[in-house]
C-alpha positions, 0 to 999 in steps of 0.5 A: 554623858553619852546618849546611848539611846540615840547611839542605838537608834542611829546604829539600828537605822544604819544596820537596816539601811546597809541590810536593805542595800545588800544581797541579803535583804530577804533574810532577817536584819542583822542583830546588834550586839552591844559589846559591854566589856569594861563598861561602867555600870550606869552605861549598862543600865542605860543600854538596857533601858534603851531596849537593848537585849543582846550584849557581848562580853570578853571574860567570864568572871568580869561578865559574871560580876556585871550580869549576875544580879541584872539577869535576876531582874531582866529575864529577856536579855541574851549574853554572848561570850565573844572573847577567848574561853579557857577550859577551866572556865567552861562550867561558869560560861555554860551557866552564864552565856546564851551563846558562846562564839569562840570555840577554836580548838579541839581540847576546848570543844571536847571539854565543852561537850563533856560539860554540855548538859540539859540544865545549862544556859548556853543553847548554841555555839559559833566557831571562831576562824582566824581569817588572817592566820595571825599568830597572836590571835585566837581562832582556827586557821581557815584550812582547818575550819571544815574538818573542825566544824564537821568534828564538832557537829557530828562527833561531839554533837555540839549545836554549832550554828555559825562562825565568828571572825576578827579581821586583821587591823591593817588589811581590807576587811572585805576579803576576810568577811567573804572568806568566812561567808564561803566557809559558812556556805560550805558547811551549811551554817547560817549565822555569821558574827562579823563586823565591829564599830569600824567595819560593820557596814562592810560585814553586812554587805557580806551577810553578817547576821550579827555585828559586835559594836562597842564604842559607837554604842557606848561612846569612847571608854574613859581610862 
């Protein structure tokens, strides 16, 4: 059985160390998002007992099944959608997630703005940028980002607070994190969700405000 409490402490210490050695040490320490998708129930419960409050999920229905009862018991947890959102799942997503990190197209943004009401759980959004312009990956192309951010904030009046990216596996992540940071600065966005188990230290060097960690937090998944 993985020692999730120990894993979490190691990660928090490493995040803090990287942050203190970065050019952003005067800002808040990056948040640790535990990627809980497809994890077994006992691991989720151990994570909560360890003090972890922020969790990332990829699919709306999976997350609903995993968290609906737990959220009745623990009212201080924060759920983030970090996987693609289909338009027919928007209503469910807005009721479940505190933050949605994957707005990536006009149709989705428009439909969210229609259904975004005062009584939803979601309080803010991130825009996902496909920094590597990969055909198989979700996210806006970098050249489309500025206009889309402006559209979401000023035309649709959505509370966009940051950007998210997943760099290509076979490329140096630093240039992708740097690109995302530059887009954020241009558009006056403060939050950057970037960096996973294999590259979170590098992401922190470029100003990540949250990192999404799965395997280093929960241990390797058993298939």
